[in-house]
mmCIF file of the C-alpha atoms, coordinates in Angstrom:
data_MODEL
# 
_entry.id   MODEL 
# 
loop_
_atom_site.group_PDB 
_atom_site.id 
_atom_site.type_symbol 
_atom_site.label_atom_id 
_atom_site.label_alt_id 
_atom_site.label_comp_id 
_atom_site.label_asym_id 
_atom_site.label_entity_id 
_atom_site.label_seq_id 
_atom_site.pdbx_PDB_ins_code 
_atom_site.Cartn_x 
_atom_site.Cartn_y 
_atom_site.Cartn_z 
_atom_site.occupancy 
_atom_site.B_iso_or_equiv 
_atom_site.pdbx_formal_charge 
_atom_site.auth_seq_id 
_atom_site.auth_comp_id 
_atom_site.auth_asym_id 
_atom_site.auth_atom_id 
_atom_site.pdbx_PDB_model_num 
ATOM 1   C CA . MET A 1 1   ? 44.221 9.273   58.666 1.00 0.00 ? 1   MET A CA 1 
ATOM 2   C CA . ALA A 1 2   ? 42.026 7.183   55.839 1.00 0.00 ? 2   ALA A CA 1 
ATOM 3   C CA . ASN A 1 3   ? 40.839 3.859   56.369 1.00 0.00 ? 3   ASN A CA 1 
ATOM 4   C CA . ILE A 1 4   ? 41.374 1.483   53.516 1.00 0.00 ? 4   ILE A CA 1 
ATOM 5   C CA . ASN A 1 5   ? 39.325 -2.128  53.194 1.00 0.00 ? 5   ASN A CA 1 
ATOM 6   C CA . ARG A 1 6   ? 40.510 -4.046  50.087 1.00 0.00 ? 6   ARG A CA 1 
ATOM 7   C CA . VAL A 1 7   ? 41.787 -7.539  49.313 1.00 0.00 ? 7   VAL A CA 1 
ATOM 8   C CA . VAL A 1 8   ? 43.069 -9.438  45.741 1.00 0.00 ? 8   VAL A CA 1 
ATOM 9   C CA . LEU A 1 9   ? 42.700 -13.052 45.844 1.00 0.00 ? 9   LEU A CA 1 
ATOM 10  C CA . VAL A 1 10  ? 43.893 -14.992 43.286 1.00 0.00 ? 10  VAL A CA 1 
ATOM 11  C CA . GLY A 1 11  ? 42.523 -18.715 42.903 1.00 0.00 ? 11  GLY A CA 1 
ATOM 12  C CA . ASN A 1 12  ? 40.180 -20.989 41.722 1.00 0.00 ? 12  ASN A CA 1 
ATOM 13  C CA . LEU A 1 13  ? 36.307 -21.467 41.663 1.00 0.00 ? 13  LEU A CA 1 
ATOM 14  C CA . THR A 1 14  ? 35.557 -24.963 44.185 1.00 0.00 ? 14  THR A CA 1 
ATOM 15  C CA . ARG A 1 15  ? 31.958 -24.826 42.850 1.00 0.00 ? 15  ARG A CA 1 
ATOM 16  C CA . ASP A 1 16  ? 29.589 -22.649 40.180 1.00 0.00 ? 16  ASP A CA 1 
ATOM 17  C CA . PRO A 1 17  ? 27.961 -19.584 40.446 1.00 0.00 ? 17  PRO A CA 1 
ATOM 18  C CA . GLU A 1 18  ? 25.323 -19.597 42.413 1.00 0.00 ? 18  GLU A CA 1 
ATOM 19  C CA . LEU A 1 19  ? 22.777 -16.322 41.149 1.00 0.00 ? 19  LEU A CA 1 
ATOM 20  C CA . ARG A 1 20  ? 19.809 -15.418 42.940 1.00 0.00 ? 20  ARG A CA 1 
ATOM 21  C CA . HIS A 1 21  ? 17.902 -11.847 42.170 1.00 0.00 ? 21  HIS A CA 1 
ATOM 22  C CA . THR A 1 22  ? 16.811 -10.094 45.505 1.00 0.00 ? 22  THR A CA 1 
ATOM 23  C CA . PRO A 1 23  ? 13.190 -8.699  45.420 1.00 0.00 ? 23  PRO A CA 1 
ATOM 24  C CA . SER A 1 24  ? 13.936 -5.933  43.291 1.00 0.00 ? 24  SER A CA 1 
ATOM 25  C CA . GLY A 1 25  ? 15.639 -7.560  41.305 1.00 0.00 ? 25  GLY A CA 1 
ATOM 26  C CA . THR A 1 26  ? 19.005 -7.450  41.970 1.00 0.00 ? 26  THR A CA 1 
ATOM 27  C CA . ALA A 1 27  ? 21.740 -9.855  40.846 1.00 0.00 ? 27  ALA A CA 1 
ATOM 28  C CA . VAL A 1 28  ? 23.553 -11.104 43.311 1.00 0.00 ? 28  VAL A CA 1 
ATOM 29  C CA . CYS A 1 29  ? 26.271 -13.998 42.388 1.00 0.00 ? 29  CYS A CA 1 
ATOM 30  C CA . LYS A 1 30  ? 27.874 -16.029 45.154 1.00 0.00 ? 30  LYS A CA 1 
ATOM 31  C CA . LEU A 1 31  ? 31.200 -17.731 44.570 1.00 0.00 ? 31  LEU A CA 1 
ATOM 32  C CA . ARG A 1 32  ? 34.339 -19.734 46.436 1.00 0.00 ? 32  ARG A CA 1 
ATOM 33  C CA . ILE A 1 33  ? 37.529 -19.111 45.490 1.00 0.00 ? 33  ILE A CA 1 
ATOM 34  C CA . ALA A 1 34  ? 40.553 -21.401 46.554 1.00 0.00 ? 34  ALA A CA 1 
ATOM 35  C CA . VAL A 1 35  ? 44.119 -19.446 47.108 1.00 0.00 ? 35  VAL A CA 1 
ATOM 36  C CA . ASN A 1 36  ? 47.075 -21.636 47.776 1.00 0.00 ? 36  ASN A CA 1 
ATOM 37  C CA . THR A 1 37  ? 49.650 -20.373 51.313 1.00 0.00 ? 37  THR A CA 1 
ATOM 38  C CA . ARG A 1 38  ? 53.111 -21.947 50.774 1.00 0.00 ? 38  ARG A CA 1 
ATOM 39  C CA . GLN A 1 39  ? 53.756 -22.937 53.768 1.00 0.00 ? 39  GLN A CA 1 
ATOM 40  C CA . LYS A 1 40  ? 56.896 -24.888 56.261 1.00 0.00 ? 40  LYS A CA 1 
ATOM 41  C CA . ASP A 1 41  ? 55.292 -28.480 57.846 1.00 0.00 ? 41  ASP A CA 1 
ATOM 42  C CA . ALA A 1 42  ? 57.562 -29.583 61.131 1.00 0.00 ? 42  ALA A CA 1 
ATOM 43  C CA . GLN A 1 43  ? 60.106 -31.217 58.968 1.00 0.00 ? 43  GLN A CA 1 
ATOM 44  C CA . GLY A 1 44  ? 61.293 -28.370 57.174 1.00 0.00 ? 44  GLY A CA 1 
ATOM 45  C CA . ASN A 1 45  ? 59.061 -28.945 54.120 1.00 0.00 ? 45  ASN A CA 1 
ATOM 46  C CA . TRP A 1 46  ? 57.634 -26.464 51.874 1.00 0.00 ? 46  TRP A CA 1 
ATOM 47  C CA . GLY A 1 47  ? 53.551 -27.886 50.987 1.00 0.00 ? 47  GLY A CA 1 
ATOM 48  C CA . ASP A 1 48  ? 50.407 -25.360 49.508 1.00 0.00 ? 48  ASP A CA 1 
ATOM 49  C CA . LYS A 1 49  ? 47.482 -25.006 52.402 1.00 0.00 ? 49  LYS A CA 1 
ATOM 50  C CA . PRO A 1 50  ? 44.656 -23.736 50.801 1.00 0.00 ? 50  PRO A CA 1 
ATOM 51  C CA . ASN A 1 51  ? 42.724 -21.206 52.189 1.00 0.00 ? 51  ASN A CA 1 
ATOM 52  C CA . TYR A 1 52  ? 39.118 -20.654 51.340 1.00 0.00 ? 52  TYR A CA 1 
ATOM 53  C CA . PHE A 1 53  ? 36.919 -17.265 51.010 1.00 0.00 ? 53  PHE A CA 1 
ATOM 54  C CA . ASP A 1 54  ? 32.896 -16.264 49.811 1.00 0.00 ? 54  ASP A CA 1 
ATOM 55  C CA . VAL A 1 55  ? 31.958 -13.292 47.978 1.00 0.00 ? 55  VAL A CA 1 
ATOM 56  C CA . THR A 1 56  ? 29.615 -11.884 47.014 1.00 0.00 ? 56  THR A CA 1 
ATOM 57  C CA . VAL A 1 57  ? 29.048 -9.912  43.121 1.00 0.00 ? 57  VAL A CA 1 
ATOM 58  C CA . TRP A 1 58  ? 26.576 -8.045  43.000 1.00 0.00 ? 58  TRP A CA 1 
ATOM 59  C CA . GLY A 1 59  ? 24.837 -6.805  40.102 1.00 0.00 ? 59  GLY A CA 1 
ATOM 60  C CA . ASN A 1 60  ? 25.274 -7.645  35.468 1.00 0.00 ? 60  ASN A CA 1 
ATOM 61  C CA . GLN A 1 61  ? 28.881 -8.268  36.801 1.00 0.00 ? 61  GLN A CA 1 
ATOM 62  C CA . GLY A 1 62  ? 27.126 -11.498 39.078 1.00 0.00 ? 62  GLY A CA 1 
ATOM 63  C CA . GLU A 1 63  ? 25.412 -12.003 35.892 1.00 0.00 ? 63  GLU A CA 1 
ATOM 64  C CA . SER A 1 64  ? 28.069 -11.972 34.259 1.00 0.00 ? 64  SER A CA 1 
ATOM 65  C CA . CYS A 1 65  ? 29.615 -14.306 36.174 1.00 0.00 ? 65  CYS A CA 1 
ATOM 66  C CA . ALA A 1 66  ? 27.371 -16.972 36.684 1.00 0.00 ? 66  ALA A CA 1 
ATOM 67  C CA . GLN A 1 67  ? 26.827 -17.295 33.575 1.00 0.00 ? 67  GLN A CA 1 
ATOM 68  C CA . TYR A 1 68  ? 30.614 -17.365 32.370 1.00 0.00 ? 68  TYR A CA 1 
ATOM 69  C CA . LEU A 1 69  ? 32.342 -19.056 35.207 1.00 0.00 ? 69  LEU A CA 1 
ATOM 70  C CA . SER A 1 70  ? 32.180 -22.700 36.546 1.00 0.00 ? 70  SER A CA 1 
ATOM 71  C CA . LYS A 1 71  ? 33.462 -24.994 39.281 1.00 0.00 ? 71  LYS A CA 1 
ATOM 72  C CA . GLY A 1 72  ? 37.692 -25.377 38.615 1.00 0.00 ? 72  GLY A CA 1 
ATOM 73  C CA . ARG A 1 73  ? 38.015 -22.075 37.087 1.00 0.00 ? 73  ARG A CA 1 
ATOM 74  C CA . PRO A 1 74  ? 40.969 -18.939 37.883 1.00 0.00 ? 74  PRO A CA 1 
ATOM 75  C CA . VAL A 1 75  ? 39.614 -15.938 38.457 1.00 0.00 ? 75  VAL A CA 1 
ATOM 76  C CA . GLY A 1 76  ? 41.364 -12.272 40.907 1.00 0.00 ? 76  GLY A CA 1 
ATOM 77  C CA . VAL A 1 77  ? 38.616 -10.733 42.774 1.00 0.00 ? 77  VAL A CA 1 
ATOM 78  C CA . ASP A 1 78  ? 39.444 -7.359  44.120 1.00 0.00 ? 78  ASP A CA 1 
ATOM 79  C CA . GLY A 1 79  ? 37.670 -6.226  46.050 1.00 0.00 ? 79  GLY A CA 1 
ATOM 80  C CA . ARG A 1 80  ? 36.441 -5.315  50.369 1.00 0.00 ? 80  ARG A CA 1 
ATOM 81  C CA . LEU A 1 81  ? 35.964 -7.677  53.822 1.00 0.00 ? 81  LEU A CA 1 
ATOM 82  C CA . ASP A 1 82  ? 32.289 -7.638  54.862 1.00 0.00 ? 82  ASP A CA 1 
ATOM 83  C CA . TRP A 1 83  ? 32.158 -9.446  58.453 1.00 0.00 ? 83  TRP A CA 1 
ATOM 84  C CA . ARG A 1 84  ? 28.119 -9.805  59.349 1.00 0.00 ? 84  ARG A CA 1 
ATOM 85  C CA . GLU A 1 85  ? 26.745 -10.719 62.251 1.00 0.00 ? 85  GLU A CA 1 
ATOM 86  C CA . TRP A 1 86  ? 23.219 -12.905 62.713 1.00 0.00 ? 86  TRP A CA 1 
ATOM 87  C CA . ASP A 1 87  ? 21.270 -15.005 65.171 1.00 0.00 ? 87  ASP A CA 1 
ATOM 88  C CA . ALA A 1 88  ? 20.373 -18.920 63.641 1.00 0.00 ? 88  ALA A CA 1 
ATOM 89  C CA . GLN A 1 89  ? 17.641 -20.314 63.706 1.00 0.00 ? 89  GLN A CA 1 
ATOM 90  C CA . ASP A 1 90  ? 18.591 -22.414 66.767 1.00 0.00 ? 90  ASP A CA 1 
ATOM 91  C CA . GLY A 1 91  ? 18.896 -19.464 68.630 1.00 0.00 ? 91  GLY A CA 1 
ATOM 92  C CA . THR A 1 92  ? 22.637 -18.909 68.463 1.00 0.00 ? 92  THR A CA 1 
ATOM 93  C CA . LYS A 1 93  ? 25.101 -16.068 66.807 1.00 0.00 ? 93  LYS A CA 1 
ATOM 94  C CA . ARG A 1 94  ? 27.091 -16.951 64.146 1.00 0.00 ? 94  ARG A CA 1 
ATOM 95  C CA . GLN A 1 95  ? 29.323 -14.469 62.213 1.00 0.00 ? 95  GLN A CA 1 
ATOM 96  C CA . ALA A 1 96  ? 30.543 -14.478 58.293 1.00 0.00 ? 96  ALA A CA 1 
ATOM 97  C CA . VAL A 1 97  ? 33.813 -12.573 56.932 1.00 0.00 ? 97  VAL A CA 1 
ATOM 98  C CA . GLU A 1 98  ? 32.801 -12.470 53.095 1.00 0.00 ? 98  GLU A CA 1 
ATOM 99  C CA . ILE A 1 99  ? 34.300 -10.233 50.022 1.00 0.00 ? 99  ILE A CA 1 
ATOM 100 C CA . ILE A 1 100 ? 32.350 -7.693  48.667 1.00 0.00 ? 100 ILE A CA 1 
ATOM 101 C CA . ALA A 1 101 ? 34.007 -7.759  44.330 1.00 0.00 ? 101 ALA A CA 1 
ATOM 102 C CA . ASP A 1 102 ? 34.622 -4.528  42.717 1.00 0.00 ? 102 ASP A CA 1 
ATOM 103 C CA . THR A 1 103 ? 36.178 -6.743  39.519 1.00 0.00 ? 103 THR A CA 1 
ATOM 104 C CA . VAL A 1 104 ? 36.304 -10.263 39.102 1.00 0.00 ? 104 VAL A CA 1 
ATOM 105 C CA . GLN A 1 105 ? 38.478 -10.820 36.318 1.00 0.00 ? 105 GLN A CA 1 
ATOM 106 C CA . PHE A 1 106 ? 38.318 -14.162 33.933 1.00 0.00 ? 106 PHE A CA 1 
ATOM 107 C CA . LEU A 1 107 ? 41.383 -15.741 33.934 1.00 0.00 ? 107 LEU A CA 1 
ATOM 108 C CA . GLY A 1 108 ? 42.636 -18.716 32.020 1.00 0.00 ? 108 GLY A CA 1 
ATOM 109 C CA . SER A 1 109 ? 40.263 -20.022 28.753 1.00 0.00 ? 109 SER A CA 1 
ATOM 110 C CA . ARG A 1 110 ? 35.916 -21.326 29.251 1.00 0.00 ? 110 ARG A CA 1 
ATOM 111 C CA . GLY A 1 111 ? 37.043 -24.591 28.675 1.00 0.00 ? 111 GLY A CA 1 
ATOM 112 C CA . GLU A 1 112 ? 39.777 -24.484 30.460 1.00 0.00 ? 112 GLU A CA 1 
ATOM 113 C CA . GLY A 1 113 ? 39.260 -25.596 34.773 1.00 0.00 ? 113 GLY A CA 1 
ATOM 114 C CA . GLY A 1 114 ? 42.526 -25.437 36.766 1.00 0.00 ? 114 GLY A CA 1 
ATOM 115 C CA . GLY A 1 115 ? 44.906 -23.972 34.682 1.00 0.00 ? 115 GLY A CA 1 
ATOM 116 C CA . GLU A 1 116 ? 47.538 -21.316 35.049 1.00 0.00 ? 116 GLU A CA 1 
ATOM 117 C CA . GLY A 1 117 ? 47.797 -17.796 33.066 1.00 0.00 ? 117 GLY A CA 1 
ATOM 118 C CA . GLY A 1 118 ? 46.102 -17.096 29.198 1.00 0.00 ? 118 GLY A CA 1 
ATOM 119 C CA . GLU A 1 119 ? 43.797 -14.807 28.521 1.00 0.00 ? 119 GLU A CA 1 
ATOM 120 C CA . ARG A 1 120 ? 41.934 -12.456 31.314 1.00 0.00 ? 120 ARG A CA 1 
ATOM 121 C CA . GLN A 1 121 ? 39.023 -10.496 30.923 1.00 0.00 ? 121 GLN A CA 1 
ATOM 122 C CA . PHE A 1 122 ? 37.649 -7.364  33.284 1.00 0.00 ? 122 PHE A CA 1 
ATOM 123 C CA . VAL A 1 123 ? 34.546 -7.068  34.347 1.00 0.00 ? 123 VAL A CA 1 
ATOM 124 C CA . PRO A 1 124 ? 33.991 -3.922  36.340 1.00 0.00 ? 124 PRO A CA 1 
ATOM 125 C CA . ALA A 1 125 ? 31.364 -3.938  39.067 1.00 0.00 ? 125 ALA A CA 1 
ATOM 126 C CA . ALA A 1 126 ? 30.363 -0.341  38.207 1.00 0.00 ? 126 ALA A CA 1 
ATOM 127 C CA . ALA A 1 127 ? 29.039 -1.046  34.749 1.00 0.00 ? 127 ALA A CA 1 
ATOM 128 C CA . THR A 1 128 ? 25.523 -1.264  33.543 1.00 0.00 ? 128 THR A CA 1 
ATOM 129 C CA . ALA A 1 129 ? 24.067 -2.786  30.495 1.00 0.00 ? 129 ALA A CA 1 
ATOM 130 C CA . GLY A 1 130 ? 23.981 -0.284  28.052 1.00 0.00 ? 130 GLY A CA 1 
ATOM 131 C CA . ASN A 1 131 ? 27.077 1.391   28.841 1.00 0.00 ? 131 ASN A CA 1 
ATOM 132 C CA . GLU A 1 132 ? 29.690 -1.537  28.952 1.00 0.00 ? 132 GLU A CA 1 
ATOM 133 C CA . ASP A 1 133 ? 32.679 -0.758  27.417 1.00 0.00 ? 133 ASP A CA 1 
ATOM 134 C CA . PHE A 1 134 ? 35.145 -4.006  26.340 1.00 0.00 ? 134 PHE A CA 1 
ATOM 135 C CA . SER A 1 135 ? 36.305 -2.933  22.812 1.00 0.00 ? 135 SER A CA 1 
ATOM 136 C CA . GLY A 1 136 ? 39.969 -4.077  22.673 1.00 0.00 ? 136 GLY A CA 1 
ATOM 137 C CA . SER A 1 137 ? 39.482 -6.953  25.317 1.00 0.00 ? 137 SER A CA 1 
ATOM 138 C CA . PRO A 1 138 ? 41.835 -9.912  24.695 1.00 0.00 ? 138 PRO A CA 1 
ATOM 139 C CA . ASP A 1 139 ? 39.733 -12.451 25.355 1.00 0.00 ? 139 ASP A CA 1 
ATOM 140 C CA . ASP A 1 140 ? 37.779 -12.945 21.931 1.00 0.00 ? 140 ASP A CA 1 
ATOM 141 C CA . ASP A 1 141 ? 35.863 -16.115 23.549 1.00 0.00 ? 141 ASP A CA 1 
ATOM 142 C CA . ILE A 1 142 ? 33.502 -14.143 25.281 1.00 0.00 ? 142 ILE A CA 1 
ATOM 143 C CA . PRO A 1 143 ? 30.614 -12.311 24.146 1.00 0.00 ? 143 PRO A CA 1 
ATOM 144 C CA . PHE A 1 144 ? 30.080 -8.316  25.133 1.00 0.00 ? 144 PHE A CA 1 
# 
């Protein structure tokens, strides 16, 4: 039996992307997105409960995210879960689960913050400089 590790989320960025580079020069972009879940409270009323997720985007896709995304922008993320464990400076064991993005979809328009829907732009993780094919993209305000 095959194992499956797949995550698909649509939410809004809670802060501007943070772009860094590894010592070898590979770009790595950190995103944090909020995704609401509808649930009933103790009185039986429906409400939104926010969930927050850390997302890591590698390579050219990470650079595109850092350049074109900002706080409040709606995005779709397709990726996998990654669990990490490390020793903190105070000696305690720490752990975190994050999402490693395979695909980031820009939703809305560049000037739009927390809106829903709108134009879409897929940025595949496998895209490398010189061989991207974004022809036919409906989002003309993102120049690739």
